[in-house]
N, C-alpha and C positions, 0 to 999 in steps of 0.2 A: 504495500500499500504505500502511496506518496500523498506528499502533505498540499497547500494550496502552491507552492514555488516548484511541484515536481520532483522534489528531493525524497529518498526514499526514505522512511521513521529508524532511526538508531534507535537505540537506549540512551545515548547522552541527548538526541534533540529531545527525543520524549522529554525525559525530564527537565530540558531546558526551559521546555516549552510548556510544562504546569508552574515551574517557578515562574516565570512569565507573566501568566494570568492567562494562558490559551490553550484550546481546546486538541491536544494531540491525539491521533490514532485508539489510542486507546490509552486504559489507564496503566501508570509505570508499575511495576511490580518488584519486590524483592523480598527475595526469601532467603533466610541465613540459619541452614541449620547450627547447630553446635556439636562437635565432637571435641569434648573437653578432655579426653587420651593425647589429643594432639595440642590443644592449647595453654598448657600448663608453663611453656616457656614464651619469654615474647617472640623470639625468632619463628617457632613452630606456631604462635598464632599467626604471626603473617603471613607463611608459608600457606595454612591454611585457607587463612581468606583469602588470600590470591590465586589458589587452585579453586577454591569454592568460585571465585568470580569468573572463569574461564568458562563454566560453562552455561551453553545458551540459553538465551529469552533473559537472562537477568538485566536490569532496568539500574539497578542501583546494588553499591558498595556499602556494606554494613558495617564498621567499624567497632571491633568490639573488644573490652580488657577483660580478660577471665575476672572470674568472680572474684578470685582472693586479692587484687590490687589495691594496695592503698593509696 
């Protein structure tokens, strides 16, 4: 699907449109499952976050810190 200027909708464009008060082709979606076994050290949390971001149809990145962080 394309937007009014003929460009294809991308996750980045979709989120930017919503933040600008415009209507995208669909609601942006971000699902962030947690794998606490892989998220104990900061470097592992970063690696897991980036790995999950590479999955198709993700419109956002949801940075998280471990629950036990201070």
